[in-house]
N, C-alpha and C positions, 0 to 999 in steps of 0.2 A: 331854342327850347322855350316852351311857353312858361310864363310865370305861374306861380301857384294860384293866383287869383283867376287867371284865364282858365286854367284847368278846372278850378272849382266851379266857375260859371258854366263851362261846357258840361261838367258832370251833372250840374243841376238841370241844365237843358235836357240832357239825355234822360234823366230820371223823370222829368215832366212828360217827355214824349212817351216813355214806357208806361207811365201811369195813365196817360190819355188813351193809349192803345190797348190796355188791358180791359178785358170783358165788361166794359160799362154798357148797360143796355141803352139802346137809342131813345127809348121813351122815358129814360131817367131824367128828371128835372135838373139835377145837378150836372149831369153830363151835357145836357142841352145848353145850360147857362155857361158852362166852361167853354164849349165850342163857339158860342157867340162872343164871349168876352175875350177869349184868348185863342184866336184862330191860329192854325199852324203857320210857322214862318215860311216864307217862300224858299224854294230850294236854292242852294248856293250855286252860282255859275262855276262851271269847271274851268280850271286854268288852261286846259288844253284848247278851249275854244278860241282863245286869243294868243296863247303862247306861240304856236307855230307861225302865226302871221307876224307877230313881233319879231320872232327869231329870224324869219325870212327877211324882213325889212332890215334888221341889223346886219345880217350877212351881206345883203346887197350894198349897204352903205360901206361896209368894210372893203368889199371888192372895188367899189368906185374910188375910195380913198387910196387903195393900193395902186390902181391904174394911174391915178392923178400923180402920185409920187414917183411912179415909174419903177416900182419894185415887183 
């Protein structure tokens, strides 16, 4: 369960994203400055991209250890 500080930080990030996405005009000087000073964060990598590979490797190790033990 995330701590209160983590959830507050995430809430603030979401609020900032919503504020940036709301109808600011592209020629607005403040919007331009904000986009230059605070570019959007890069998208987070999904866990599924590596999870299946790591899970497969773990299962293979388990099978090799079982064969080695003779079970």
